[in-house]
C-alpha positions as CSV (number, residue, x, y, z in Angstrom):
1,M,81.7,109.9,136.5
2,T,82.5,107.1,133.9
3,T,86.2,107.0,132.8
4,P,87.0,106.0,129.3
5,R,89.0,102.9,129.1
6,L,91.4,101.7,126.1
7,P,89.8,98.6,124.3
8,E,90.1,95.3,126.0
9,G,90.6,91.9,124.6
10,A,92.5,90.9,121.4
11,G,91.9,92.7,118.4
12,T,91.2,90.8,115.1
13,D,93.4,91.0,112.0
14,Q,93.0,87.9,109.8
15,V,92.4,87.2,106.3
16,G,88.6,86.9,105.7
17,H,87.7,88.7,108.6
18,I,87.1,92.8,109.3
19,E,90.2,94.3,111.2
20,T,89.1,95.7,114.6
21,R,91.8,97.8,115.4
22,G,92.1,101.4,114.5
23,V,94.8,103.9,115.4
24,G,94.9,103.0,119.0
25,Y,98.0,101.1,120.3
26,I,98.8,97.6,119.1
27,P,99.9,95.3,121.9
28,E,103.2,93.4,121.4
29,A,101.2,90.1,121.4
30,E,99.2,91.1,118.1
31,R,102.3,92.4,116.2
32,H,102.3,89.4,113.8
33,S,103.5,90.8,110.7
34,K,107.0,90.3,109.2
35,P,109.1,92.8,107.3
36,R,109.1,90.9,104.2
37,E,105.4,91.9,103.7
38,L,106.3,95.4,103.8
39,T,108.2,94.5,100.8
40,A,105.2,92.7,99.0
41,V,103.0,95.8,100.0
42,F,105.0,98.5,98.3
43,I,105.8,96.4,95.3
44,G,102.4,95.3,94.8
45,T,100.5,98.9,95.1
46,Q,102.7,100.4,92.2
47,M,101.3,97.7,89.7
48,C,98.2,100.0,88.6
49,F,98.2,102.3,86.0
50,G,97.5,105.3,88.4
51,I,101.2,104.8,89.3
52,I,102.4,103.6,86.2
53,V,101.2,106.6,84.1
54,L,103.5,108.5,86.1
55,G,106.4,107.1,84.2
56,Y,105.4,108.8,81.1
57,L,106.6,112.2,82.5
58,P,110.1,112.1,81.6
59,V,109.4,110.8,78.0
60,S,106.7,113.8,77.9
61,F,109.6,116.3,78.7
62,G,111.4,115.3,75.9
63,L,114.2,112.9,77.1
64,G,114.9,109.5,75.4
65,W,115.1,106.1,76.9
66,W,118.4,106.2,78.6
67,G,117.8,109.9,79.8
68,S,114.4,108.6,81.2
69,I,115.7,105.5,82.9
70,T,118.9,106.9,84.4
71,S,117.1,110.0,85.8
72,T,114.1,108.0,87.1
73,L,116.1,105.5,88.8
74,T,118.4,108.2,90.2
75,G,115.3,109.9,91.9
76,L,113.8,106.8,93.2
77,L,117.0,106.0,95.0
78,I,117.0,109.1,96.7
79,G,113.4,109.4,97.4
80,S,113.3,105.5,98.7
81,A,116.4,106.3,101.0
82,L,114.4,109.0,102.6
83,F,111.1,107.0,103.0
84,A,112.8,103.9,104.4
85,P,113.9,105.1,107.9
86,L,110.3,106.2,108.7
87,A,109.2,102.8,108.9
88,L,110.9,102.4,112.1
89,L,108.7,104.9,114.0
90,S,105.5,103.0,114.2
91,T,107.6,99.6,115.2
92,R,108.4,101.7,118.3
93,T,105.0,103.5,118.8
94,G,102.2,100.6,117.9
95,T,100.5,102.9,115.8
96,N,100.0,104.8,112.1
97,S,102.5,107.3,111.1
98,A,100.3,110.2,111.7
99,V,99.7,109.4,115.5
100,S,103.3,108.6,115.9
101,S,104.3,112.0,114.6
102,G,102.7,113.5,117.8
103,A,106.0,112.4,119.5
104,H,107.6,115.3,117.6
105,F,104.6,117.6,116.6
106,G,102.7,117.2,119.6
107,V,99.6,115.1,120.2
108,V,97.4,117.7,118.5
109,G,100.1,118.9,116.1
110,R,100.0,115.4,114.5
111,M,96.9,116.5,112.9
112,I,99.3,117.8,110.2
113,G,100.3,114.4,109.2
114,S,96.7,113.0,109.3
115,L,95.3,115.9,107.2
116,V,98.3,115.6,104.4
117,G,97.6,111.8,104.4
118,I,93.9,112.4,103.7
119,F,94.4,114.8,100.9
120,T,97.3,112.9,99.2
121,A,95.2,109.5,99.6
122,I,92.2,110.9,98.0
123,G,94.2,112.4,95.1
124,F,96.2,109.0,94.5
125,Y,92.7,107.2,95.0
126,A,91.1,109.2,92.4
127,L,93.9,109.3,89.9
128,T,94.1,105.5,90.1
129,V,90.3,104.6,89.9
130,W,90.2,107.1,86.9
131,T,93.1,105.5,85.0
132,G,92.0,102.0,85.9
133,G,88.7,102.6,84.5
134,Q,89.8,104.3,81.4
135,A,92.3,101.2,80.7
136,L,89.3,98.8,81.4
137,I,87.0,100.6,79.1
138,A,89.5,100.9,76.3
139,G,90.7,97.4,76.6
140,L,87.1,95.9,76.5
141,H,86.3,98.3,73.5
142,K,89.2,96.8,71.6
143,L,89.2,93.3,72.8
144,A,85.0,92.9,72.5
145,G,83.8,95.9,71.0
146,L,82.1,97.4,74.1
147,P,80.9,100.8,73.4
148,D,83.5,103.6,74.8
149,T,80.8,105.7,76.0
150,T,80.1,107.9,79.2
151,A,77.8,105.4,80.9
152,A,80.1,102.5,80.4
153,S,83.0,104.6,82.0
154,A,81.0,105.4,84.8
155,I,80.1,101.8,85.5
156,A,83.8,101.0,85.3
157,Y,85.0,103.6,87.9
158,A,81.9,102.1,90.3
159,V,83.2,98.5,89.7
160,I,86.7,99.3,90.8
161,A,85.7,101.8,93.6
162,A,83.3,98.9,95.0
163,L,86.1,96.3,94.9
164,T,88.7,98.8,96.3
165,L,86.4,99.6,99.3
166,L,85.9,95.8,100.2
167,V,89.9,95.2,100.2
168,A,90.2,98.4,102.4
169,I,87.3,97.7,104.8
170,Y,88.6,94.1,105.5
171,G,91.6,96.0,106.8
172,H,95.5,95.3,107.1
173,A,95.9,91.4,106.7
174,N,93.7,91.4,103.7
175,V,95.4,94.2,101.9
176,V,98.6,92.6,102.6
177,L,97.4,89.4,101.1
178,A,96.1,91.2,98.2
179,N,99.5,92.7,97.2
180,R,101.3,89.2,98.1
181,I,99.2,87.9,95.2
182,L,99.5,90.7,92.8
183,V,103.4,90.8,93.0
184,P,103.8,87.5,90.9
185,T,100.7,88.1,88.9
186,M,101.5,91.6,87.8
187,G,105.3,91.0,87.6
188,I,104.3,88.3,84.8
189,L,101.8,90.4,83.0
190,L,104.4,93.2,82.7
191,L,107.1,91.0,81.4
192,A,104.7,89.6,78.8
193,G,103.9,93.1,78.0
194,V,108.0,93.9,77.2
195,F,108.3,91.0,75.1
196,V,104.9,91.8,73.1
197,L,105.9,95.3,72.5
198,A,109.9,94.9,71.6
199,P,109.4,94.9,67.8
200,K,107.9,98.5,68.4
201,F,110.4,99.7,70.9
202,T,113.1,102.4,69.7
203,A,115.4,104.5,72.2
204,A,115.2,107.8,70.4
205,A,113.6,110.8,72.0
206,P,110.1,111.2,70.7
207,S,111.0,115.0,70.1
208,P,114.1,117.0,69.8
209,E,112.6,119.4,71.7
210,L,113.3,119.3,75.6
211,L,110.9,120.8,78.2
212,L,113.6,123.1,79.6
213,G,115.6,123.7,76.7
214,S,118.8,122.0,77.9
215,Y,119.5,118.4,78.6
216,P,120.9,118.7,82.3
217,A,117.9,120.8,83.5
218,T,115.4,118.4,82.0
219,W,117.0,115.4,83.5
220,L,117.4,117.0,86.8
221,L,113.7,117.6,86.4
222,S,112.7,114.2,85.8
223,A,114.9,113.1,88.8
224,T,113.2,115.3,91.3
225,T,109.9,114.2,90.0
226,A,110.6,110.7,90.6
227,A,111.8,111.1,94.0
228,S,108.7,112.7,94.9
229,L,106.9,109.3,94.6
230,P,108.4,107.5,97.4
231,I,108.2,110.5,99.7
232,S,104.5,110.9,98.9
233,Y,104.0,107.6,100.9
234,S,105.5,108.7,104.0
235,P,102.1,109.1,105.5
236,Y,101.2,105.7,104.9
237,V,104.0,103.2,106.1
238,G,103.2,103.0,109.7
239,D,100.0,101.4,108.5
240,Y,101.8,98.4,108.0
241,T,104.9,98.7,110.5
242,R,102.6,99.1,113.4
243,Y,101.8,95.6,113.4
244,I,105.6,94.7,113.2
245,S,107.6,94.2,116.6
246,A,110.6,96.0,117.3
247,R,111.7,93.8,120.0
248,T,111.6,90.7,117.2
249,H,112.9,92.5,114.1
250,R,115.9,94.7,113.7
251,S,115.7,98.0,112.6
252,V,118.0,97.6,109.8
253,E,115.7,94.6,108.6
254,V,112.7,96.8,108.6
255,A,113.9,99.7,107.0
256,A,115.4,97.8,104.4
257,A,112.3,95.9,103.4
258,A,110.4,99.3,103.2
259,G,112.9,101.0,101.2
260,V,113.8,97.9,98.7
261,G,109.8,97.3,98.3
262,M,109.2,101.0,97.3
263,F,112.3,101.3,95.1
264,V,111.6,98.0,93.1
265,G,108.0,98.6,92.9
266,C,108.4,102.3,91.7
267,A,111.1,101.2,89.6
268,V,109.4,98.6,87.7
269,A,106.3,100.5,87.2
270,L,108.0,103.6,86.0
271,C,110.3,101.9,83.5
272,F,107.6,99.9,82.3
273,A,105.6,103.0,81.4
274,I,109.0,104.5,80.0
275,Y,109.5,101.4,77.9
276,V,105.8,101.3,76.6
277,A,106.0,105.1,75.7
278,M,108.9,104.4,73.6
279,T,106.9,102.3,71.4
280,F,104.3,105.0,70.8
281,P,103.7,107.0,67.6
282,P,104.5,110.7,67.5
283,D,100.8,111.7,67.7
284,I,99.8,109.7,71.0
285,T,100.2,111.8,74.2
286,D,97.9,109.9,76.3
287,W,99.8,106.9,78.0
288,V,96.7,104.7,78.7
289,I,95.1,105.0,75.3
290,G,98.5,104.4,73.8
291,F,99.2,101.3,75.6
292,V,95.8,99.9,74.6
293,T,96.4,101.2,70.9
294,V,99.9,99.7,70.2
295,S,99.2,96.4,72.1
296,P,98.2,93.2,69.9
297,P,94.4,92.1,70.9
298,A,95.8,89.1,72.3
299,F,97.7,91.4,75.1
300,V,94.8,93.5,75.7
301,A,93.1,90.9,78.2
302,A,96.2,91.4,80.4
303,I,95.5,95.1,80.3
304,V,92.1,94.5,81.7
305,V,93.4,92.5,84.2
306,I,96.0,95.0,85.3
307,A,93.4,97.7,85.3
308,L,91.1,95.7,87.6
309,L,93.3,93.8,90.0
310,G,96.1,96.5,90.1
311,S,93.9,99.5,90.5
312,C,92.2,97.7,93.4
313,A,95.4,97.4,95.2
314,Q,96.9,100.8,95.2
315,A,93.3,102.3,95.8
316,A,92.8,100.2,98.7
317,L,96.1,101.2,100.3
318,C,95.1,104.9,99.9
319,V,91.8,104.4,101.1
320,Y,92.5,102.1,104.2
321,G,95.4,104.5,105.4
322,T,93.1,107.4,105.1
323,G,90.3,105.9,107.0
324,L,92.8,105.2,109.8
325,D,93.9,109.0,109.7
326,T,90.2,110.3,109.6
327,S,89.1,107.9,112.4
328,S,92.1,109.2,114.3
329,I,90.8,113.0,114.0
330,F,87.2,111.9,115.0
331,P,87.5,109.2,117.5
332,S,83.7,108.8,117.5
333,L,83.9,107.8,113.7
334,K,85.3,104.2,113.8
335,R,88.0,102.8,111.1
336,V,84.9,101.2,109.0
337,P,82.5,104.2,108.7
338,A,85.7,106.4,108.1
339,T,86.8,104.0,105.3
340,L,83.4,104.3,103.4
341,L,83.3,108.0,104.0
342,I,86.8,108.8,102.4
343,G,86.0,106.1,99.5
344,A,82.5,107.9,98.7
345,A,84.4,111.4,98.4
346,G,87.4,110.0,96.4
347,T,84.7,108.3,94.1
348,A,83.2,111.6,93.9
349,L,86.3,113.2,92.8
350,V,86.7,110.6,90.0
351,Y,83.3,111.4,88.5
352,I,83.9,115.2,88.9
353,G,87.5,114.6,87.3
354,A,86.4,112.4,84.5
355,F,83.4,114.4,83.1
356,V,83.8,118.1,84.3
357,Y,87.9,118.6,85.0
358,N,91.0,117.2,83.5
359,L,91.5,115.0,86.5
360,V,95.2,113.9,85.6
361,A,96.5,117.4,85.4
362,A,94.5,118.6,88.4
363,A,95.4,115.9,90.5
364,T,99.2,116.0,89.5
365,A,99.2,119.4,90.5
366,F,97.4,118.9,93.7
367,L,99.9,116.2,94.7
368,L,103.2,118.3,93.9
369,I,101.6,120.9,96.1
370,L,100.9,118.4,98.9
371,L,104.5,117.0,98.4
372,V,105.7,120.5,99.6
373,V,103.9,120.1,103.1
374,T,104.9,116.4,103.2
375,A,108.7,116.5,102.6
376,P,109.6,118.8,105.7
377,W,107.3,116.7,107.8
378,L,109.2,113.6,106.9
379,V,112.4,115.1,107.7
380,I,111.3,116.5,111.0
381,N,110.2,113.0,112.0
382,L,113.1,111.2,111.1
383,L,115.3,113.9,113.1
384,G,112.9,113.4,116.0
385,Y,113.2,109.7,115.9
386,H,117.2,110.2,116.0
387,F,116.9,112.9,118.8
388,C,114.8,110.8,121.2
389,R,116.8,107.6,120.3
390,G,113.8,105.7,118.9
391,R,112.0,105.6,122.3
392,Y,108.6,106.8,122.9
393,Y,105.9,106.6,125.6
394,A,103.3,104.9,123.2
395,Q,100.2,105.4,125.2
396,D,101.0,109.0,125.8
397,L,100.4,109.3,121.8
398,Q,96.9,108.2,122.3
399,V,95.6,111.0,124.5
400,F,93.9,112.8,121.8
401,N,92.2,109.8,120.4
402,L,90.3,109.1,123.7
403,Q,86.6,109.6,124.3
404,P,86.6,112.0,126.2
405,R,89.9,113.4,125.0
406,I,92.2,114.4,127.8
407,S,95.2,116.6,128.0
408,G,98.6,116.2,129.4
409,G,101.3,113.6,129.1
410,A,104.9,113.5,127.6
411,Y,103.9,114.8,124.1
412,W,101.5,117.7,125.3
413,F,104.3,120.2,124.8
414,T,102.3,123.8,124.6
415,R,98.5,123.0,124.4
416,G,99.2,120.0,122.4
417,W,101.7,121.6,119.9
418,N,105.6,121.4,119.7
419,I,106.7,124.8,118.9
420,A,110.0,123.7,117.4
421,A,108.6,121.2,114.9
422,M,105.5,123.7,114.0
423,T,107.8,126.6,113.2
424,A,110.3,124.7,111.4
425,W,107.3,123.0,109.3
426,L,105.7,126.2,108.7
427,V,108.6,128.2,107.5
428,A,109.9,125.3,105.4
429,T,106.5,124.9,103.5
430,G,106.2,128.7,103.1
431,V,109.7,128.9,101.3
432,G,108.9,125.5,99.4
433,M,105.5,127.0,97.8
434,M,107.5,130.0,96.8
435,F,109.3,127.5,94.1
436,V,106.0,125.7,93.2
437,H,105.1,125.5,89.5
438,T,101.8,123.8,88.8
439,T,98.6,124.2,86.9
440,L,96.7,125.1,90.1
441,Y,99.4,127.5,91.5
442,V,102.9,129.1,90.4
443,G,104.9,130.7,93.0
444,P,107.0,133.7,92.5
445,W,110.4,131.9,92.7
446,S,109.1,129.1,90.2
447,N,111.9,129.8,87.5
448,A,114.7,130.4,89.9
449,A,116.4,127.2,88.8
450,G,115.5,127.3,85.2
451,G,112.5,125.5,85.5
452,V,113.9,122.7,87.9
453,D,111.4,121.9,90.8
454,L,113.0,123.2,93.9
455,S,109.8,123.1,95.8
456,F,109.8,119.8,98.1
457,L,113.7,119.6,98.0
458,S,114.2,123.6,99.4
459,A,111.3,122.5,101.9
460,A,112.9,119.5,103.2
461,A,116.3,121.0,103.6
462,I,115.0,123.9,105.3
463,G,112.6,122.1,107.7
464,G,115.3,119.6,108.6
465,I,118.0,122.3,109.4
466,L,115.6,124.8,111.2
467,Y,114.2,122.0,113.4
468,A,117.7,120.9,114.3
469,V,118.4,124.5,115.6
470,L,115.1,125.1,117.2
471,V,115.0,122.0,119.2
472,R,118.3,123.5,121.1
473,L,116.7,126.8,121.8
474,V,113.2,125.7,122.5
475,P,113.4,124.1,126.0
476,D,111.7,120.6,126.3
477,S,111.3,120.3,122.5
478,V,112.5,116.6,122.8
479,V,111.3,114.2,125.2
480,I,113.9,111.0,125.5
481,P,112.2,108.2,127.7
482,T,114.2,106.4,130.4
483,T,112.2,103.0,130.8
484,V,109.9,102.1,128.3
485,S,107.6,99.0,128.6
486,E,103.9,98.1,128.0
487,D,103.1,98.0,131.8
488,N,104.7,101.4,132.3
489,D,102.9,103.1,129.3
490,T,99.6,101.7,130.7
491,R,100.3,103.1,134.2
492,R,101.2,106.5,132.6
493,I,97.8,106.8,130.7
494,E,95.7,105.6,133.8
495,E,97.4,108.3,135.9
496,L,96.6,110.8,133.2
497,R,92.9,109.7,133.2
498,A,92.9,110.0,136.9
499,T,94.4,113.7,136.8
500,A,91.8,114.5,134.2
501,E,89.0,113.2,136.0
502,A,90.0,115.0,139.4
503,K,90.0,118.0,137.4
504,Q,86.6,117.6,136.2
505,P,83.8,119.6,138.2
506,E,81.2,117.6,140.2
507,P,77.8,117.4,138.3
508,S,75.7,120.0,140.0
509,T,72.5,118.9,141.6
510,P,69.6,121.0,141.3
511,D,68.1,122.4,144.4
512,R,64.9,120.7,145.6
513,P,61.9,122.9,145.6
514,V,60.7,123.8,149.3
515,L,57.1,123.0,150.1
516,R,55.6,125.8,152.2
């Protein structure tokens, strides 16, 4: 019998080269990334219309400039504070967030994180490509008279999707470089937009009507909506921190880099959207079209650049991370084919949403529902990191990724599932879904707080409390490693392989025919 082996030799992760590593363990010798690159990634990826357009929500709720800004910044601060500590998990495990979550959910239960990441990324990818294509065509129509037709839109979506897949296929180092270039480029363009639109700015609310009737309730709704954006990135932070060494960089340095990058990037993007929305005439309700309409022709060229470059960075982050998660569920499907598969699925969704359904409404509702699933997953992982003191048997997390797959290891728990974590997550998600109010689904308790969205907040709180209780009631729900080293981890996985091989029945030999 042939025993599967971990990949030998150094992996490739260089600018201009296709990354060869997938969700397998990243050796310490290859962890060349620095915390400041996290900041660049999470600032740069917000500089696209797919994210910027979300800043229009508080204005559409009826809030004015100060109400929109204060609620948005408050929500982002809370969401970024929850998001930042999760960056530490993959610096200790050497793999992405979904596989790392196997330490707390079980090596099979970690598929929850993979599936959440896949569906969330496809939604964000479709929204980003669609808004980028919409801005590209509207900008070129105003700038050069390009016909605003269905065929032109279809070509624009294809161009952005192709550029996105190119960056995502090349992998980690190239995604990081793209965002390092985008931060100053997009920053200059957005700053120019502030000055260009300044004469049209007004701080007054566009309408005296507030969505929820009262100012405090509407302000709180805006804050919770803003908090959801950083939390939605939780399944992807490990894609970048798995290349950061916990031995070289302090935990506070890594968490701060992730949190600051997320907060600053989201704040710039959403506050810019609010600022632009305060320049719209009363009859405009589409932010992208409104932005092109109020901008002078000389600035429309910048809108075209943002549509192309900004969309590619955000969409590449989504597709890259989703390719990793897909390949982790199906080990025979390598990272590059998995990335192409997810890119094709996301692009198909763009065309369906653009020409058949209302993509923005459907994608926003879908992402809010997924957030109810993500929030308790995030909190349980943070508590699990605390309970195990940030120490992991890294190779034991990989048993589900091997070919053929093997069972056992520190995180096998009950047939690969951690009962405490899974129970807490299921109950929390079920309760959170009762508070959901979207165009796709309305829960029976959706108006319990006067219209304020309690869905993901209740799910996060219940998931954390219930998990903290269950780990004390369910035996062996937390694994606290004693001695952790790469050599020790390697020996552990080899022992698991040897045990699995010993349990395999010997191949039967057919009886030879007897000649008479």
